[in-house]
DOFIBA-233784 format. One line per 10 residues: their letters; for each residue x, y, z of N, C-alpha, C. Coordinates in Angstrom, 1 decimal. Layout:
<rs>
A	X Y Z X Y Z X Y Z  ... .
</rs>
This chain:
<rs>
MKIATYNVNG	14.4 10.6 3.6 14.0 9.2 3.7 12.9 8.9 2.7  13.0 7.9 1.9 12.0 7.6 0.9 11.3 6.3 1.3  10.0 6.3 1.4 9.2 5.1 1.7 8.2 4.9 0.5  8.0 3.6 0.1 7.1 3.3 -1.0 6.2 2.2 -0.7  5.1 2.1 -1.3 4.2 1.0 -1.3 4.0 0.5 -2.7  3.9 -0.8 -2.9 3.8 -1.4 -4.3 3.1 -2.7 -4.2  1.9 -2.8 -4.8 1.2 -4.0 -5.0 1.9 -4.7 -6.2  2.8 -5.6 -5.9 3.7 -6.2 -7.0 2.9 -7.3 -7.8  1.8 -7.8 -7.3 1.0 -8.7 -8.1 1.8 -9.9 -8.5  2.4 -10.6 -7.6 3.2 -11.8 -7.9 4.7 -11.5 -7.9 .
INGRLSVLLR	5.4 -11.7 -6.7 6.8 -11.2 -6.6 7.7 -12.1 -7.5  7.5 -13.4 -7.6 8.4 -14.2 -8.3 8.3 -14.0 -9.8  7.1 -13.9 -10.3 6.9 -13.7 -11.7 7.3 -12.3 -12.2  7.4 -11.3 -11.2 7.7 -10.0 -11.6 8.9 -9.5 -10.8  9.8 -10.4 -10.4 11.0 -10.0 -9.6 11.9 -9.0 -10.4  12.0 -9.3 -11.7 12.9 -8.4 -12.5 12.3 -7.0 -12.6  11.0 -6.9 -12.6 10.4 -5.5 -12.6 10.7 -4.9 -11.3  10.5 -5.6 -10.2 10.7 -5.0 -8.9 12.1 -4.6 -8.7  13.1 -5.4 -9.1 14.5 -5.1 -8.9 14.9 -3.9 -9.8  14.3 -3.8 -11.0 14.6 -2.7 -11.9 14.0 -1.4 -11.3 .
WLKQDNPDVV	12.8 -1.5 -10.7 12.3 -0.3 -10.1 13.1 0.1 -8.8  13.5 -0.8 -8.0 14.2 -0.5 -6.8 15.5 0.2 -7.2  16.2 -0.2 -8.2 17.4 0.4 -8.7 17.1 1.8 -9.2  16.0 2.0 -9.9 15.6 3.3 -10.4 15.3 4.3 -9.4  14.5 4.0 -8.4 14.0 5.0 -7.4 14.7 4.9 -6.1  15.3 3.8 -5.8 16.2 3.7 -4.6 15.5 4.0 -3.3  14.3 3.5 -3.1 13.6 3.8 -1.8 14.3 3.2 -0.6  14.1 3.8 0.6 14.8 3.3 1.8 13.9 2.1 2.4  12.6 2.3 2.3 11.7 1.3 2.8 10.6 1.0 1.8  10.2 -0.2 1.6 9.2 -0.6 0.6 8.2 -1.6 1.3 .
CLQELKCSDD	6.9 -1.3 1.2 5.8 -2.2 1.6 5.3 -2.8 0.3  5.2 -4.2 0.3 4.8 -4.9 -0.8 3.5 -5.7 -0.5  2.6 -5.8 -1.5 1.4 -6.5 -1.3 1.2 -7.5 -2.5  0.3 -8.5 -2.3 0.1 -9.6 -3.2 1.4 -10.3 -3.7  2.1 -10.8 -2.7 3.3 -11.6 -3.0 3.0 -12.8 -3.9  1.8 -13.5 -3.5 1.4 -14.7 -4.3 2.5 -15.7 -4.3  3.1 -15.9 -3.1 4.1 -17.0 -3.0 4.1 -17.5 -1.6  4.5 -18.8 -1.4 4.6 -19.3 0.0 5.9 -18.7 0.6  6.0 -18.8 1.9 7.1 -18.2 2.7 8.4 -18.7 2.1  8.5 -20.0 1.8 9.8 -20.6 1.4 10.2 -20.2 0.0 .
RFRERELQQA	9.3 -19.6 -0.8 9.6 -19.2 -2.1 9.8 -17.7 -2.3  9.8 -17.0 -1.2 10.1 -15.6 -1.2 11.6 -15.4 -1.5  11.9 -14.4 -2.4 13.2 -14.3 -3.0 14.1 -13.4 -2.2  14.4 -13.9 -0.9 15.2 -13.1 0.0 16.6 -12.8 -0.5  17.2 -13.8 -1.1 18.6 -13.7 -1.5 18.8 -12.5 -2.6  17.9 -12.5 -3.6 18.0 -11.5 -4.6 17.8 -10.1 -4.1  16.9 -10.0 -3.1 16.6 -8.7 -2.5 17.8 -8.3 -1.6  18.4 -9.2 -0.9 19.6 -8.9 -0.1 20.7 -8.4 -1.0  20.8 -9.0 -2.2 21.9 -8.6 -3.2 21.6 -7.2 -3.7  20.3 -6.8 -3.7 19.9 -5.4 -4.1 20.0 -4.4 -2.9 .
GYAAVWQGQK	20.4 -4.9 -1.7 20.6 -4.0 -0.6 19.5 -4.0 0.4  18.6 -4.9 0.4 17.4 -4.8 1.3 17.3 -6.0 2.2  17.0 -5.8 3.5 16.6 -6.8 4.4 15.1 -6.9 4.3  14.5 -8.0 4.7 13.0 -8.1 4.6 12.4 -8.9 5.7  11.1 -8.6 6.0 10.2 -9.5 6.7 9.1 -9.7 5.8  8.5 -10.9 5.9 7.4 -11.2 5.0 6.5 -12.3 5.5  5.2 -12.3 5.0 4.3 -13.4 5.3 3.7 -13.8 4.0  4.1 -14.9 3.5 3.6 -15.3 2.1 2.3 -16.1 2.2  1.7 -16.2 1.0 0.5 -17.0 0.8 0.5 -17.3 -0.7  0.1 -18.6 -1.0 0.2 -19.0 -2.4 -0.8 -18.3 -3.3 .
SWNGVAILAK	-2.0 -17.9 -2.8 -3.0 -17.4 -3.7 -2.9 -15.9 -3.9  -3.8 -15.1 -3.4 -3.8 -13.7 -3.8 -3.1 -12.8 -2.8  -2.8 -13.3 -1.7 -2.3 -12.5 -0.6 -0.8 -12.5 -0.4  -0.4 -12.1 0.8 1.0 -12.0 1.1 1.5 -10.6 1.1  2.3 -10.3 2.2 2.7 -8.9 2.4 4.2 -9.0 2.9  4.9 -7.9 2.6 6.3 -7.9 3.0 6.8 -6.4 3.2  7.8 -6.2 4.0 8.4 -4.9 4.2 9.9 -5.1 3.9  10.5 -4.3 3.1 11.9 -4.2 2.8 12.5 -3.0 3.4  13.7 -3.1 3.8 14.4 -1.9 4.4 15.9 -2.0 4.1  16.5 -0.8 3.8 17.9 -0.8 3.4 18.8 -0.7 4.6 .
RGRPLGDPDD	18.4 -0.2 5.7 19.3 0.0 6.9 18.8 -0.8 8.1  19.4 -1.9 8.4 19.0 -2.6 9.6 17.8 -3.5 9.3  17.7 -4.6 9.9 16.7 -5.6 9.7 15.4 -5.1 10.4  14.3 -5.0 9.6 13.0 -4.7 10.3 12.6 -5.7 11.2  11.9 -5.3 12.3 11.5 -6.2 13.4 10.1 -6.7 13.2  9.8 -7.7 12.5 8.5 -8.2 12.3 8.1 -9.3 13.3  6.9 -9.7 13.3 6.4 -10.8 14.3 6.3 -12.1 13.5  7.3 -13.0 13.7 7.3 -14.2 12.9 6.1 -15.2 13.2  5.5 -14.9 14.4 4.4 -15.8 14.8 3.0 -15.4 14.3  2.9 -14.2 13.6 1.7 -13.7 13.1 1.3 -14.5 11.8 .
SHSRYIEAAV	0.2 -15.2 11.8 -0.2 -16.1 10.7 -0.9 -15.3 9.6  -1.4 -14.1 9.8 -2.1 -13.4 8.9 -1.3 -12.9 7.7  -1.8 -13.0 6.5 -1.1 -12.6 5.3 -1.6 -11.3 4.7  -2.4 -10.6 5.4 -2.9 -9.3 4.9 -2.3 -8.1 5.7  -1.6 -8.3 6.7 -1.0 -7.2 7.5 0.3 -7.7 8.1  1.3 -6.8 8.0 2.6 -7.0 8.7 3.1 -5.7 9.1  3.8 -5.6 10.2 4.3 -4.3 10.7 5.8 -4.5 11.1  6.5 -3.4 11.0 7.9 -3.5 11.4 8.4 -2.2 12.0  9.3 -2.2 12.9 10.0 -1.0 13.4 11.2 -0.7 12.5  11.2 0.4 11.9 12.3 0.8 11.0 12.8 2.2 11.3 .
NGMLIGCLYL	14.0 2.3 11.7 14.6 3.6 12.0 13.7 4.5 12.9  13.2 3.9 13.9 12.5 4.6 15.0 11.0 4.9 14.6  10.5 4.4 13.5 9.1 4.6 13.2 8.5 3.2 13.0  7.1 3.1 13.3 6.4 1.9 13.1 5.7 2.0 11.7  5.9 1.0 10.9 5.3 0.9 9.6 4.4 -0.3 9.5  3.1 -0.1 9.2 2.2 -1.2 8.9 1.9 -1.3 7.5  2.1 -2.5 6.9 1.9 -2.8 5.5 0.6 -3.6 5.4  -0.3 -3.2 4.6 -1.6 -4.0 4.6 -2.1 -4.2 3.1  -2.9 -5.2 3.0 -3.6 -5.5 1.7 -5.0 -5.8 2.1  -5.9 -4.8 2.1 -7.2 -4.9 2.5 -8.1 -5.7 1.5 .
PNGNPAPGPK	-9.0 -6.5 2.0 -9.8 -7.3 1.0 -10.5 -6.5 0.0  -10.6 -7.1 -1.2 -11.3 -6.5 -2.3 -12.8 -6.3 -2.1  -13.4 -7.4 -1.7 -14.8 -7.3 -1.3 -15.9 -7.6 -2.4  -15.5 -7.8 -3.6 -16.4 -8.1 -4.7 -16.7 -9.5 -4.7  -18.0 -9.9 -5.1 -19.1 -9.0 -5.5 -19.8 -8.5 -4.3  -20.3 -7.3 -4.5 -21.0 -6.6 -3.4 -22.4 -6.3 -3.8  -23.4 -6.5 -2.9 -23.3 -7.1 -1.6 -23.1 -8.6 -1.7  -22.6 -9.1 -0.5 -22.4 -10.6 -0.5 -21.4 -10.9 0.6  -21.1 -12.2 0.8 -20.2 -12.6 1.9 -18.8 -11.9 1.9  -18.2 -11.8 0.7 -16.9 -11.2 0.5 -17.0 -9.7 1.0 .
FEYKLRWFDR	-18.1 -9.0 0.6 -18.2 -7.6 1.0 -18.3 -7.5 2.5  -19.1 -8.4 3.1 -19.3 -8.4 4.6 -17.9 -8.6 5.3  -17.1 -9.5 4.7 -15.8 -9.8 5.2 -14.9 -8.5 5.2  -15.0 -7.8 4.1 -14.3 -6.6 3.9 -14.6 -5.6 5.0  -15.9 -5.4 5.3 -16.3 -4.5 6.3 -15.9 -4.9 7.7  -15.9 -6.2 7.9 -15.4 -6.7 9.2 -13.9 -6.4 9.4  -13.2 -6.6 8.3 -11.8 -6.4 8.3 -11.5 -4.9 8.5  -12.3 -4.1 7.9 -12.1 -2.6 8.1 -12.4 -2.2 9.5  -13.4 -2.8 10.1 -13.7 -2.5 11.5 -12.5 -2.8 12.4  -11.9 -4.0 12.2 -10.7 -4.3 13.0 -9.6 -3.4 12.7 .
LQSYAEEILS	-9.4 -3.0 11.5 -8.4 -2.0 11.2 -8.6 -0.7 11.9  -9.8 -0.2 11.9 -10.1 1.0 12.6 -9.7 1.0 14.1  -10.1 -0.1 14.7 -9.8 -0.2 16.1 -8.2 -0.3 16.4  -7.6 -1.0 15.5 -6.1 -1.1 15.7 -5.4 0.1 15.3  -5.9 0.8 14.3 -5.3 2.1 13.8 -5.4 3.1 14.9  -6.5 3.2 15.6 -6.6 4.1 16.7 -5.6 3.8 17.8  -5.4 2.5 18.1 -4.5 2.1 19.1 -3.1 2.5 18.8  -2.6 2.2 17.6 -1.2 2.5 17.3 -1.0 4.0 17.0  -2.1 4.7 16.7 -1.9 6.2 16.5 -1.6 6.9 17.9  -2.1 6.2 18.9 -1.9 6.8 20.3 -0.5 6.5 20.8 .
LDVPVALVGD	0.3 5.7 20.1 1.7 5.5 20.6 2.6 6.7 20.4  3.6 6.7 21.2 4.5 7.9 21.2 5.6 7.7 20.2  5.3 7.2 19.0 6.3 7.0 17.9 5.6 7.4 16.6  6.4 7.8 15.6 5.8 8.1 14.3 5.3 6.8 13.7  4.1 6.9 13.0 3.5 5.7 12.5 3.0 6.0 11.1  3.1 4.9 10.2 2.6 5.0 8.9 1.8 3.7 8.6  0.6 3.8 8.1 -0.2 2.7 7.6 -0.2 2.8 6.0  0.4 1.8 5.4 0.7 1.9 4.0 0.2 0.6 3.2  -0.3 0.8 2.0 -0.5 -0.4 1.2 -1.7 -0.2 0.3  -2.2 -1.4 -0.2 -3.4 -1.4 -1.1 -4.6 -1.5 -0.2 .
FNVMPTALDV	-5.3 -0.4 0.0 -6.5 -0.4 0.8 -7.8 -0.9 0.0  -7.7 -1.0 -1.3 -8.8 -1.4 -2.1 -10.0 -0.4 -1.8  -9.7 0.9 -1.7 -10.7 1.9 -1.5 -10.5 3.1 -2.3  -11.5 3.6 -3.0 -11.4 4.9 -3.7 -12.1 5.9 -2.8  -11.3 6.7 -2.1 -11.9 7.5 -1.0 -13.0 8.5 -1.4  -12.8 9.1 -2.6 -13.8 10.1 -3.1 -14.0 10.0 -4.6  -14.9 10.7 -5.1 -15.1 10.7 -6.6 -13.9 11.3 -7.3  -13.1 12.0 -6.6 -11.8 12.6 -7.2 -10.8 11.4 -7.5  -11.0 10.3 -6.8 -10.0 9.2 -6.9 -10.4 8.1 -7.9  -11.2 8.4 -8.8 -11.6 7.4 -9.8 -12.0 8.2 -11.1 .
YAPERWKEDA	-11.6 7.6 -12.3 -11.8 8.3 -13.5 -13.2 8.5 -13.9  -14.1 7.5 -13.6 -15.5 7.5 -14.0 -16.4 7.0 -12.8  -16.7 7.9 -11.8 -17.3 7.4 -10.6 -18.6 6.6 -10.9  -19.4 7.1 -11.9 -20.7 6.4 -12.1 -20.5 5.0 -12.5  -19.4 4.6 -13.1 -19.2 3.2 -13.5 -18.8 2.3 -12.3  -18.4 2.9 -11.2 -18.0 2.1 -10.1 -18.9 2.1 -8.9  -20.1 2.7 -9.0 -20.9 3.0 -7.9 -21.4 1.7 -7.1  -21.5 0.6 -7.9 -21.8 -0.7 -7.2 -20.6 -1.5 -6.8  -19.4 -1.1 -7.1 -18.2 -1.8 -6.9 -17.9 -1.7 -5.4  -17.3 -2.8 -4.8 -17.0 -2.9 -3.4 -15.9 -1.8 -3.0 .
LFRPEVRKAY	-15.1 -1.4 -4.0 -14.1 -0.4 -3.7 -14.6 1.0 -3.6  -15.9 1.2 -4.1 -16.4 2.6 -4.1 -17.7 2.7 -3.4  -18.2 1.6 -2.8 -19.5 1.7 -2.2 -19.4 2.7 -1.0  -20.5 3.3 -0.6 -20.5 4.3 0.5 -20.0 3.8 1.8  -20.4 2.5 2.1 -19.9 1.9 3.4 -18.4 1.9 3.5  -17.8 1.6 2.4 -16.3 1.5 2.4 -15.6 2.9 2.4  -16.2 3.8 1.7 -15.6 5.2 1.7 -15.8 5.8 3.1  -16.9 5.5 3.7 -17.2 6.0 5.1 -16.2 5.4 6.1  -15.9 4.1 5.9 -14.9 3.5 6.8 -13.5 4.1 6.6  -13.1 4.5 5.4 -11.9 5.1 5.2 -11.9 6.5 5.8 .
AKLLEQGWVD	-13.0 7.2 5.6 -13.1 8.6 6.2 -13.0 8.5 7.8  -13.5 7.5 8.4 -13.4 7.3 9.8 -11.9 7.2 10.2  -11.1 6.6 9.4 -9.6 6.6 9.7 -9.1 8.0 9.7  -9.4 8.8 8.7 -8.9 10.1 8.7 -9.4 10.9 9.9  -10.6 10.7 10.4 -11.2 11.4 11.5 -10.4 11.0 12.8  -9.7 9.9 12.8 -8.9 9.6 14.0 -7.6 10.5 14.0  -7.3 11.1 12.9 -6.1 12.0 12.9 -5.1 11.6 11.8  -5.3 10.5 11.1 -4.4 10.1 10.1 -4.4 11.0 8.9  -3.3 11.2 8.3 -3.1 12.1 7.1 -2.9 11.3 5.9  -3.7 11.5 4.9 -3.6 10.9 3.6 -2.5 11.7 2.8 .
AVRHLHPHER	-1.3 11.1 2.7 -0.1 11.8 2.2 -0.3 12.3 0.8  -0.8 11.6 -0.1 -1.0 12.0 -1.5 -2.0 13.2 -1.5  -3.1 13.0 -0.8 -4.1 14.1 -0.9 -3.7 15.3 -0.1  -2.8 15.1 0.9 -2.3 16.3 1.7 -1.5 17.2 0.8  -0.7 16.7 -0.1 0.1 17.5 -1.0 -0.6 17.8 -2.4  -1.5 17.0 -2.7 -2.2 17.2 -4.0 -3.7 17.1 -3.8  -4.3 18.1 -3.2 -5.7 18.1 -2.7 -6.7 18.1 -3.8  -6.4 18.5 -5.0 -7.4 18.7 -6.1 -7.1 17.9 -7.3  -6.0 17.1 -7.4 -5.6 16.5 -8.6 -6.2 15.1 -8.7  -6.6 14.7 -9.9 -7.0 13.3 -10.2 -5.7 12.5 -10.4 .
IYTFWKYWRN	-5.4 11.6 -9.4 -4.2 10.8 -9.3 -4.6 9.4 -9.2  -4.1 8.5 -10.0 -4.5 7.1 -9.9 -3.3 6.2 -9.7  -3.5 5.0 -9.1 -2.4 4.1 -8.8 -2.6 2.7 -9.4  -3.8 2.5 -10.0 -4.1 1.1 -10.6 -4.9 1.3 -11.9  -4.5 0.5 -12.9 -5.1 0.5 -14.2 -5.3 -1.0 -14.6  -6.5 -1.4 -15.0 -6.8 -2.7 -15.5 -5.9 -3.0 -16.7  -5.7 -4.3 -16.9 -4.8 -4.7 -18.1 -5.5 -4.5 -19.4  -6.9 -4.5 -19.5 -7.5 -4.4 -20.7 -8.1 -3.0 -21.1  -8.5 -2.9 -22.3 -9.1 -1.7 -22.9 -8.2 -0.5 -22.8  -6.9 -0.7 -22.8 -5.9 0.4 -22.8 -6.2 1.4 -21.7 .
SFERDAGPRI	-6.5 0.9 -20.5 -6.8 1.7 -19.4 -5.7 2.6 -19.0  -4.4 2.0 -19.0 -3.3 2.8 -18.6 -3.0 3.9 -19.6  -3.1 3.6 -20.9 -2.8 4.6 -21.9 -3.9 5.7 -21.9  -5.1 5.4 -21.5 -6.2 6.4 -21.4 -6.2 7.0 -20.0  -5.3 6.6 -19.1 -5.3 7.0 -17.7 -6.7 6.9 -17.0  -7.3 5.7 -17.3 -8.6 5.4 -16.8 -8.5 4.4 -15.6  -8.2 5.0 -14.4 -7.9 4.2 -13.2 -8.4 4.8 -12.0  -8.4 4.1 -10.9 -8.7 4.6 -9.6 -7.4 4.8 -8.7  -7.5 5.5 -7.6 -6.5 5.5 -6.6 -6.9 4.7 -5.4  -6.2 3.5 -5.3 -6.6 2.6 -4.2 -5.4 2.2 -3.3 .
DHFLLSPALA	-4.2 2.7 -3.6 -3.0 2.5 -2.8 -2.7 3.7 -2.0  -2.6 3.6 -0.7 -2.6 4.8 0.1 -1.5 4.8 1.2  -1.1 6.0 1.5 -0.2 6.3 2.7 -0.9 7.1 3.7  -1.2 6.5 4.9 -1.7 7.2 6.0 -0.6 7.4 7.0  -0.4 8.7 7.4 0.7 9.1 8.3 0.1 9.6 9.6  0.8 9.4 10.7 0.4 10.0 11.9 0.8 11.5 11.8  0.1 12.4 12.5 0.3 13.8 12.4 1.8 14.3 12.5  2.5 13.7 13.5 3.9 14.1 13.6 4.7 13.7 12.4  4.4 12.5 11.8 5.2 12.1 10.7 4.8 12.9 9.4  3.5 13.3 9.3 3.0 14.1 8.2 3.7 15.4 8.2 .
ASLKRAEIRR	4.1 15.9 9.4 4.7 17.2 9.4 6.1 17.2 8.7  6.6 16.1 8.5 7.9 16.0 7.9 7.8 15.6 6.4  6.6 15.5 5.9 6.4 15.1 4.5 6.8 16.1 3.5  7.7 15.7 2.6 8.2 16.6 1.6 7.7 16.3 0.2  7.4 15.0 -0.1 7.0 14.7 -1.5 6.1 13.4 -1.4  5.1 13.4 -2.3 4.2 12.2 -2.4 3.8 12.1 -3.9  4.2 11.0 -4.5 3.9 10.9 -6.0 3.7 9.4 -6.4  3.0 9.3 -7.5 2.8 8.0 -8.1 3.9 7.8 -9.1  4.7 6.7 -9.0 5.8 6.4 -10.0 5.2 5.6 -11.1  4.7 6.3 -12.1 3.9 5.6 -13.2 4.8 4.8 -14.1 .
SPRGWEHTSD	6.0 5.0 -14.3 6.8 4.4 -15.3 6.8 2.8 -15.2  6.9 2.2 -14.0 6.9 0.8 -13.9 5.6 0.1 -14.5  4.5 0.9 -14.4 3.2 0.3 -14.9 3.3 0.1 -16.4  4.1 0.8 -17.1 4.3 0.7 -18.6 5.3 -0.3 -19.0  6.0 -0.9 -18.1 7.0 -1.9 -18.4 6.4 -3.3 -18.8  7.1 -4.1 -19.5 6.6 -5.4 -20.0 6.4 -6.3 -18.8  5.3 -7.1 -18.8 5.0 -8.1 -17.8 5.0 -7.5 -16.4  4.4 -6.4 -16.2 4.4 -5.6 -15.0 3.1 -5.8 -14.2  3.1 -5.3 -13.0 1.9 -5.3 -12.1 0.9 -4.3 -12.7  -0.4 -4.5 -12.4 -1.4 -3.5 -12.8 -1.5 -2.3 -11.8 .
HAPVLIELEY	-0.6 -2.3 -10.8 -0.5 -1.2 -9.9 0.8 -0.5 -10.2  0.9 0.8 -9.8 2.2 1.6 -9.9 2.6 1.8 -8.5  3.9 1.9 -8.2 4.4 2.2 -6.9 4.0 3.6 -6.5  3.7 3.8 -5.2 3.5 5.1 -4.6 4.7 5.4 -3.7  5.3 6.6 -3.9 6.5 7.0 -3.2 6.3 8.3 -2.4  6.7 8.3 -1.2 6.8 9.5 -0.4 8.2 9.8 0.1  8.5 11.0 0.3 9.8 11.4 0.9 9.6 12.2 2.2  10.3 11.8 3.2 10.1 12.5 4.5 11.5 13.2 4.9  11.4 14.2 5.6 12.6 14.8 6.3 12.7 14.1 7.6  13.2 12.9 7.6 13.2 12.0 8.8 14.6 11.3 8.9 .
PPP	15.1 11.2 10.1 14.6 11.9 11.3 14.7 13.4 11.1  13.8 14.2 11.8 13.8 15.6 11.7 15.1 16.2 12.1  15.5 17.4 11.5 16.8 18.0 11.8 16.8 18.5 13.3 .
</rs>
C-alpha cells in the first residue's frame, strides 16, 4: 500500500501536475495541503476520473486540505470547519492530513499562533495514538526537525520553521511514540521536500525537509519504503514542494 503527502500549492492551477504525478506513481492514498480553493471549486470530477474518491475542506486563501483514496470513500467529518486538518478512515487505518501554520515572522502573533496550534496537535496526537487502530499523521508540518533537515542551518536560525521552540514541539510528538517514516529508513541522509522558486534552489538542492509522515509504532513496523518523489518539483508550473511517498506492507500478511 502506497501513501503520499503533497503540498500542491493551489490544486486548480496545478491540477494537470497533480494528475500527471498520480498517474506516474499511482499512490493508494494521498494527503493534500494548500488547496487554495473554496469547497465548491474542488475538482472532484477530474479526480474521480483518475480513480480517486475524496474528502476535502477548502479555503480560498492559503489553506485547505484533502484526502484522496483509490478504494472506498474515505469517511471524513463534513461538519468540521477547520481547513488545516482533516482525517479519514481508509482501509482500517486512521489518516490525519494537516497543514501546520508557517508562523513567520517570528517572534510575533503568527508565531504564537503556530505554537498554540502545535500544543493542540500534541494533545490530539496523544489521544489518537492510544486508539487500537493503525494511525498516520501526514502533511506539511512547516518544521525542520534537526540541522540535518536543512541545507544551511545558520541561515534559518531565526525562521519560525527552525526556531528551537518549534523543533522541541516536534520532538515531543516523537516522544509520544510516533515514528518519523523518512528518518526511520534514512537516519543520516540530507533529504529535502521543499525548494523556494528563486535562486535556483532546486537545482542546487538548497532546501529543507518540512513535509513529514508520523506513523504509530504498529504501522511503522510494516514500513517498506519512504522517499521524496523529486521529479514533479522540476515540472513546469509546479508546486514548490515535492510529494513524499511511503509504502507499507498493509494489511499485514
